[in-house]
Each structure stands twice: as structure tokens, then as C-alpha cells.
Legacy VTK file of the C-alpha trace (Angstrom):
# vtk DataFile Version 3.0
C-alpha trace
ASCII
DATASET POLYDATA
POINTS 320 float
-1.613 15.260 -25.346
-3.212 15.229 -29.135
-6.585 16.112 -29.119
-8.671 12.951 -30.173
-12.050 11.436 -29.956
-14.627 11.332 -26.942
-14.566 13.603 -23.768
-11.293 11.801 -22.457
-9.934 12.056 -18.822
-7.278 13.961 -17.189
-5.604 12.749 -14.173
-2.811 14.606 -12.048
0.219 12.908 -10.353
1.395 14.497 -7.168
4.965 13.819 -6.455
6.975 14.162 -3.178
10.688 13.710 -2.313
11.945 10.391 -2.880
8.493 9.163 -4.453
8.289 5.629 -6.303
9.179 5.920 -9.824
7.998 2.376 -10.521
4.577 3.194 -9.192
4.391 6.250 -11.315
5.553 4.841 -14.319
3.233 2.015 -14.018
0.368 4.008 -13.676
0.947 6.374 -16.542
2.212 3.682 -18.885
-1.240 1.853 -18.371
-2.864 4.913 -19.512
-0.374 5.659 -22.308
-0.892 2.070 -23.540
-4.767 2.370 -23.597
-4.380 5.293 -25.779
-2.116 3.706 -28.418
-4.525 0.879 -28.362
-7.749 3.068 -28.631
-6.004 4.981 -31.620
-6.571 8.309 -30.108
-5.394 10.351 -26.618
-8.484 9.439 -24.503
-6.277 9.690 -21.458
-4.102 12.947 -20.422
-1.925 13.581 -17.448
0.198 15.959 -15.707
2.457 16.252 -12.804
2.272 18.579 -9.558
4.483 19.135 -6.600
4.029 21.482 -3.631
6.041 24.554 -5.294
6.186 23.387 -9.045
10.021 22.505 -8.673
11.537 19.148 -9.879
10.819 16.303 -7.793
13.752 13.650 -7.100
12.486 9.922 -7.231
13.727 7.522 -4.856
15.965 6.294 -7.489
17.816 9.600 -7.702
16.237 10.581 -11.073
14.675 14.523 -11.175
10.929 14.632 -12.556
9.847 17.950 -14.296
6.895 19.309 -12.656
4.270 21.144 -14.726
2.003 22.849 -11.813
2.475 23.695 -8.509
-0.339 22.442 -6.384
-2.195 25.557 -5.722
-1.993 26.138 -9.442
-3.450 22.907 -10.651
-6.716 23.091 -12.849
-9.508 20.618 -12.139
-8.517 17.075 -13.003
-10.514 13.970 -12.953
-8.524 12.486 -10.099
-5.370 13.672 -8.218
-3.100 10.816 -7.269
-0.724 11.188 -4.435
2.747 9.206 -5.283
4.896 8.774 -2.092
7.797 6.440 -1.574
10.392 5.925 1.315
9.670 9.334 3.260
6.572 11.009 4.640
8.241 14.299 5.428
9.079 16.602 2.521
9.390 20.412 2.010
5.930 22.023 1.340
4.160 19.312 3.267
1.597 21.743 5.159
0.853 23.551 1.699
0.161 19.876 0.123
-2.348 18.985 2.973
-3.962 22.195 2.896
-4.747 21.839 -1.020
-5.933 18.191 -0.335
-8.340 19.427 2.269
-9.639 21.940 -0.007
-9.894 19.516 -2.748
-11.821 17.239 -0.461
-14.364 19.995 0.515
-14.970 20.567 -3.311
-16.002 17.009 -3.727
-12.538 16.136 -5.893
-11.739 12.468 -6.473
-8.450 11.739 -4.713
-6.132 8.585 -5.213
-2.834 7.172 -3.703
-0.110 5.021 -5.073
2.210 2.919 -2.831
2.519 5.143 0.641
0.271 8.162 -0.751
-2.640 6.934 1.406
-0.669 8.047 4.488
-0.761 11.652 3.069
-4.588 11.388 2.183
-5.152 10.295 5.795
-3.212 13.145 7.222
-5.272 15.552 5.411
-8.341 13.925 6.457
-9.508 12.614 3.065
-9.800 8.753 3.915
-12.271 9.381 6.982
-15.151 7.082 6.536
-13.390 5.171 3.597
-12.009 1.938 2.975
-8.301 2.251 1.560
-5.283 0.327 0.986
-1.489 0.999 1.347
1.836 -0.834 0.743
2.130 -3.784 3.277
5.538 -2.311 4.600
3.708 1.080 5.712
0.333 -0.594 6.582
1.558 -1.375 10.493
2.445 2.170 11.019
-0.612 3.441 9.197
-3.092 1.345 11.257
-1.560 2.551 14.544
-1.624 6.311 13.405
-4.899 6.119 11.996
-7.059 3.352 13.901
-10.532 4.659 12.498
-9.717 4.151 9.016
-10.132 0.667 7.589
-7.114 -0.110 5.941
-7.294 -3.582 4.259
-4.258 -5.849 3.005
-5.664 -5.650 -0.657
-4.010 -4.730 -3.840
-6.212 -1.725 -4.326
-9.443 -0.081 -3.004
-12.016 1.861 -4.851
-14.297 3.679 -2.393
-16.632 6.146 -3.753
-14.148 8.928 -4.776
-11.220 7.689 -3.239
-8.850 5.425 -5.341
-5.997 3.612 -3.394
-3.183 1.003 -4.344
-0.123 -0.456 -2.845
2.063 0.770 -5.467
4.466 -0.569 -7.769
2.615 -3.410 -10.044
-0.671 -2.981 -8.392
-0.719 0.487 -10.002
-1.193 -1.359 -13.104
-4.145 -3.085 -11.618
-5.792 -0.040 -10.374
-5.571 1.960 -13.566
-6.737 -1.028 -15.335
-9.714 -1.101 -13.186
-10.441 2.761 -14.364
-9.806 1.768 -18.305
-12.333 -1.126 -17.772
-14.866 0.953 -16.436
-14.415 3.699 -19.257
-14.179 1.168 -21.829
-14.996 -2.506 -20.914
-13.032 -5.708 -20.340
-11.665 -6.215 -23.844
-9.584 -3.081 -23.987
-8.374 -3.471 -20.055
-7.236 -7.148 -21.134
-5.472 -5.725 -24.336
-3.484 -3.488 -22.147
-2.514 -6.075 -19.708
-1.225 -8.233 -22.445
1.232 -5.386 -23.583
2.813 -5.434 -20.340
2.600 -9.453 -20.191
0.636 -8.670 -16.900
-0.412 -12.287 -16.516
-3.916 -11.515 -14.365
-5.416 -8.347 -13.691
-5.955 -8.603 -10.101
-9.251 -7.445 -8.260
-9.747 -5.269 -5.066
-10.551 -8.499 -3.349
-6.954 -9.815 -3.890
-4.471 -9.586 -1.070
-1.001 -8.292 -1.214
1.672 -10.987 -0.778
3.846 -9.726 1.996
7.277 -10.695 3.074
6.666 -14.289 4.545
3.284 -14.977 2.869
5.039 -15.154 -0.500
6.159 -18.922 0.895
2.546 -20.104 0.724
1.954 -19.879 -3.086
0.641 -23.031 -4.169
0.205 -24.291 -0.773
-2.626 -25.392 1.473
-5.936 -23.042 1.381
-6.271 -23.769 5.149
-2.874 -23.089 5.592
-3.343 -19.486 3.909
-6.341 -18.602 5.877
-4.615 -19.402 9.193
-1.677 -17.191 7.968
-3.803 -14.414 7.284
-5.641 -14.731 10.652
-2.535 -14.366 12.166
-1.281 -11.483 9.990
-4.404 -9.483 10.966
-4.311 -10.239 14.648
-0.828 -9.308 15.763
-1.828 -7.081 18.660
-3.860 -9.874 20.304
-2.613 -13.125 19.024
-5.206 -16.060 18.722
-4.542 -19.167 20.587
-3.646 -22.522 18.962
-7.095 -23.748 19.500
-8.739 -20.538 18.051
-6.649 -20.632 15.127
-7.361 -24.641 14.376
-11.125 -23.868 14.835
-10.984 -21.067 11.995
-9.626 -23.507 9.453
-11.923 -26.418 10.744
-8.895 -28.626 11.853
-7.418 -29.908 15.043
-4.544 -28.331 16.871
-2.206 -31.271 15.836
-3.653 -30.982 11.960
-2.486 -27.592 12.040
1.024 -27.924 13.547
1.555 -31.066 10.707
0.463 -28.435 8.032
2.968 -25.891 9.486
5.836 -28.243 9.797
5.399 -29.678 6.423
4.874 -26.616 4.098
6.885 -24.022 6.266
9.382 -26.253 8.291
8.397 -24.660 11.556
5.645 -24.611 14.350
2.624 -22.368 14.153
3.640 -20.477 17.322
7.217 -20.172 15.633
5.612 -18.747 12.841
3.421 -16.311 14.376
6.228 -14.990 16.722
7.881 -14.240 13.329
5.078 -12.196 12.050
4.790 -10.416 15.468
8.524 -9.530 15.665
8.493 -8.261 11.792
5.465 -6.172 12.423
7.603 -4.507 15.302
10.655 -3.901 13.371
8.340 -2.064 10.790
6.751 0.111 13.494
10.541 0.584 15.019
11.525 1.796 11.527
8.654 4.026 10.612
7.398 5.554 13.467
8.258 7.455 16.671
6.150 4.901 19.006
7.896 4.276 22.145
9.395 0.687 22.271
6.939 -0.582 25.082
4.074 0.577 22.677
5.472 -1.209 19.954
5.611 -4.122 22.034
2.206 -3.922 23.071
1.045 -3.551 19.594
2.706 -6.552 18.561
1.079 -8.645 21.263
4.034 -8.601 23.936
2.767 -7.885 27.662
6.692 -7.721 28.959
9.030 -5.392 27.678
11.850 -7.689 28.593
10.596 -10.678 26.958
9.833 -8.566 23.618
13.414 -7.449 23.741
14.952 -10.924 24.276
12.495 -12.086 21.468
13.580 -9.476 19.362
17.277 -10.051 19.788
16.956 -13.707 19.083
15.381 -12.779 15.624
17.080 -9.932 14.508
20.422 -10.351 16.205
20.082 -6.757 17.608
17.904 -5.297 20.380
14.969 -3.119 19.586
16.805 -0.021 20.600
19.564 -0.415 18.018
16.992 -0.667 15.181
15.325 2.592 16.501
18.702 4.236 16.054
19.549 3.337 12.532
18.150 5.191 9.373
16.547 3.570 6.415
LINES 1 321
320 0 1 2 3 4 5 6 7 8 9 10 11 12 13 14 15 16 17 18 19 20 21 22 23 24 25 26 27 28 29 30 31 32 33 34 35 36 37 38 39 40 41 42 43 44 45 46 47 48 49 50 51 52 53 54 55 56 57 58 59 60 61 62 63 64 65 66 67 68 69 70 71 72 73 74 75 76 77 78 79 80 81 82 83 84 85 86 87 88 89 90 91 92 93 94 95 96 97 98 99 100 101 102 103 104 105 106 107 108 109 110 111 112 113 114 115 116 117 118 119 120 121 122 123 124 125 126 127 128 129 130 131 132 133 134 135 136 137 138 139 140 141 142 143 144 145 146 147 148 149 150 151 152 153 154 155 156 157 158 159 160 161 162 163 164 165 166 167 168 169 170 171 172 173 174 175 176 177 178 179 180 181 182 183 184 185 186 187 188 189 190 191 192 193 194 195 196 197 198 199 200 201 202 203 204 205 206 207 208 209 210 211 212 213 214 215 216 217 218 219 220 221 222 223 224 225 226 227 228 229 230 231 232 233 234 235 236 237 238 239 240 241 242 243 244 245 246 247 248 249 250 251 252 253 254 255 256 257 258 259 260 261 262 263 264 265 266 267 268 269 270 271 272 273 274 275 276 277 278 279 280 281 282 283 284 285 286 287 288 289 290 291 292 293 294 295 296 297 298 299 300 301 302 303 304 305 306 307 308 309 310 311 312 313 314 315 316 317 318 319
């Protein structure tokens, strides 16, 4: 990067096999655009991997690496960028390096599924974080003591996490806003035609929740409550009470906007969470059933087959 005005900030992006190119590009281009609008290179960045060798993104494009993680000089924040795989060559070395950085009081961040890596290294203990919605179920099962929200990004002291893809833009814009103010952050967002800079309080839009855009706020509240309580499902009365409605009013809301009863919708959420756990973890099928609110293995298997056209055991044998 060209030498410019001010102190400047340096970031590193830790890339692992099959990382998300979209998440990386969104993060780096936010800083590139900020530099362009500032007229000098306040932000700079570098890439790092376990051994310093090139890393293949999930789209098959190899990325040149600047440093092995053990040789990385101090940076303002190291972001772990993880995609569709949580296992990769040199993982032990990476986890060891992250632990050392944590003991040194260094700032660490994560894009997409990178929070998994920070959690495995013990660097999210006592911190609030987020992760891409596809990984949240397995994350919460593996790290039940870590507060993992469903929000687009989280900043908790020296831990910066986001759900990846376009939320990488929001997290980096928050960093830009903190460094240079609202005007520059808005100008950068406009460059990307990013309609609105989301805040940490904005929830990720996951799967079926997309159908709620522009719908009743009370309906959204009930669905969010369902999504946050899949292991011990709320009763129809509890759901209705949470929104200040009667059970019949809730039923009408669901039928009008979603074309199904609340019970059917809740069941679908639970089964979709079960499918995520079957694909992403090695949990026994019975444990998956319990984690999604089923007390009977046979009822779980029957419900799963009705929803997806295959038994849970077949899902477990499939490689994604």
C-alpha cells in the first residue's frame, strides 16, 4: 500500500481451505473504497495462512498468501475467514497461534464461519459473537456457554464477528465509521449501492424468515421466538401471549401470511435445524432429535421423512 496521511490501520485475513471469497472481497473492498474516497491509503491489509502457501477459495480460485501465521507481524485486527469446511491442513498450528494472540491481548475477528475457529481456540469465551445462520445450530450445540446471536455482526471489546457475505460490508463500515465518521461510511456504502448500513441489532434473514419481509411485526416476533426456542418448543398459548394476541388471532396471522398453521411452521423450523445439525455435526441422531424438541426417535424420523423425503440416516451419509 502507498504511504499516506495519518497513522493508518493494518488488517490481516486468515484464509483456510474453501474459505468464502465473497466474504473476503466484501471486507477488503470496503477498505479499498474508503481509501479511494479519503484520497490516501489509511487502510492496508495482508493475507495469512497456516503455512504461507496459497489457499483455494470455495469457488476454486487460489489466493496468494503473504505470511505464514507464525511469521505474521502485529496487525490491528486478524480476521479468520472460513467457508464450507471447518477442517483443514495446519489447523492445529492456527489454533495455537490464535491462543497466543489472545494471551497477548490482540484483537481478533471472524467472517462467515470464522467464529467457529475463534471458539475452538478459546477466544470467544465470555464474549458475544455471531456466525452465518447455517452454522449457528451446530455452533450453539458445540459451544453452549458462548452467546451466539442471530445478528448480522457483533463487536464485543476486542472481538469482531459477522455472518459473512454482505454482512462483512456492514462490519467493516462500522469500523470505518468509528475511524472517520458517519459521512465517510455512508459514502462507501453508496459506492456499493448498499441501501442501508445495518447495525449489530439487525438480525440475519434466515431461510423461511425471508417470507416475513413486509409482514406483521407481531408475526415476526412470534417467528423469532420460535427460531430461538427449538429445543423446548413454546406452546400455542405461550406464543400468543408473547405477542399480546389470542391463539386464534395467531392462527389467522399464520394462515394469512404464510399459508400454514403456527404448529406446522414451527415443525418446519425444527426440522430444518435438525437437517443443519445432521449435515454439520457428528451428533448422534437421537441427540439431534432432542436438540430440536423431539422426545421420540421414531416420531422424529417419521416427521423428517415427511418433510424432506428421506430418513435422517440418509442425510447423515450425504456429503455436502
